[in-house]
Each structure stands twice: as C-alpha cells, then as structure tokens.
N, C-alpha and C positions, 0 to 999 in steps of 0.2 A: 504494500500500500504506500509506504514511504517513497519507494522508487518511482511509482506511478505519479505521485504528487510532485516530486522533483522534476520529472520529465515534463509534465504538464506545465509546471512553472517556468521551466527553461524555454519551452516552445512559446508560451505567452510573452515572455520577456524579449525573445528574439524577434517576435512579430510586431513589437511596439516601438520600432525605430522611427524617430521623427525625421522627415526629410525637409530640408530648408525650403522656404517659400520662394526665395529668389535665387537665381543662378549668379554665381560670381565668375565672370570670364577671366581666364588666365592667358595672357598673351606671352608667348615665349619665342623671342627672336634671337637666334644665335648670330645672325648677320646684321651688322649695323648699316643704316642708310649711307653714312659717310664712306664706308668701305666700298660699297657697291658703286657709288657715284664716282669714286676715285679710280676705278678700274678702266683701263683702256681696252678697246675691242681688239681681239686677235685677228680680226678680219679687216681687209682693206675697206676704206670708206666707199659708199655708193658713188658711182660716177654720175655726172649730170644726165646722161642718157638713161641710166637706170632709175634715177629719181623721178622720171616722168612716168614710169610704169606703175600700175596699181599695186603690185606686190611690194614694191619699195616703199610706198606710202604706208602700207600696213606694217612693214618691218620697222620703219622709223617710229611709228606709234607704239609698237610692241616694245621696242628698246626703251622708250620713255616709261612705259609701265614697269619694266624690269627695274629701272633705276629708282622708281618710287616704291618698289617692292609690292606692287599691285599685281601679284603673280597670276591670279585667276584670269584677269583681263589680258595679261601678257600672253599666256598660253592660248587663249581664244583668238587673239589677234594674230599670233604667229601661225596658228592653224589656218586662218583665213589667207595669210600670205602664202602658205604652202600650196593652197589650191590655185593661187594666181601665178605662181612662178613656173617657168618651163622646167620640165623634169630633167633636162640636160644641163641646166644652169648650175654653176658652182654655188650660187646663192641658196639653192635647195638644201645643200648640206649645212650651210650656215643657219638656216631657219630650223632645221632638225636639231642642230646642236643647241640653239637658243631655247627650244622647247624643253629639251632634256635639262639644260641649265636652270630653267625656271622651275621645273618640277623638283630639281635637287634643292634649290633655295627654299622651296615650300615644304621640304622634308617629305615629299611624296615618292618614296624610294621604289615602291612597286611600279609606279607610272614611269619612273626613270628607266627601269629595266625593260618594261614593256615597250616603251617608245624607242629605246635604243635598238632592241631586237627587231622591231618592225621598220626601222629606217635603213638608209644606205650607209650609215656610219660604221657598221662592223667591217665594211670593205675598204675603208680609207687607209692611206699610207702616211708616212711621216711628212709629206708635203702639205697635209691639211693644217691650216693655220693654228687651230686649237688642239692639235694632236696630243700634246703633253697634258693639257687641262682635261681632255677626255679620258686619258689614262688614270688620272687622279680620281 
C-alpha cells in the first residue's frame, strides 16, 4: 500500500510542472557583424556587362543580406540568382558557394551538406577562388 501511494504521489508531482506563460528568445550568434563586413570576397568583382544581367542584381542583393546576417533572405535571393545564371557561367559556382556559406553562418549544417552534394562544387579544383575556404 505504501509503495502504491509513493508511486501515485510521484506521478502526480511529475505531472504538475508549470510551464512559463511567455517565451524568452535566446539569440546566439557566434559570428559578429563586424567580422562578416570586414571580409573580402574571394571572387572577382562583377564586370559592368555582368551587372546588367538579372542574376547579378540578385547576387548583389544577396551579398548585402549576407553582410547584414539576414541569412534566410540571402539564401532565397541566391537561389533566385541561380535560376537566372547560365549553367556554364563561373558565377554559378560562386552562387552555390555563397548558398553553402550562408547556411554555414546560420548553423544549418544539414543544409550545408545537402547543398554541397547537390551542387557542382564537389568537382572543383584548386583554381576555384574559394577552394581553401570550402575545405574548411
């Protein structure tokens, strides 16, 4: 009888846990805005001819989002740019790299792996401007 009472008491106490009425968000950034803004691109700047193309406009906007650490918008805009760029363009790999970089900054490591494996980046060589960074 005593064991049943203790078991019942333990069940009742465990079921009476109060949940907070309000959520307290916790933002955890290991990367600082100043550091991201100070980084130079490993890729050559867009030419005047490229800047006229729709993909380049999306790429410029996406890089602005990356610098502001607005990574959800950066990935969305980079994916738009990837639809607009020619498949044979070297900028295609730059866009794919930037998508992976954005996911990495957002700590979305599963997406980093998935995006890398579905991109052209596993086939690059040491001439790729961000080759060393991609290895890291």
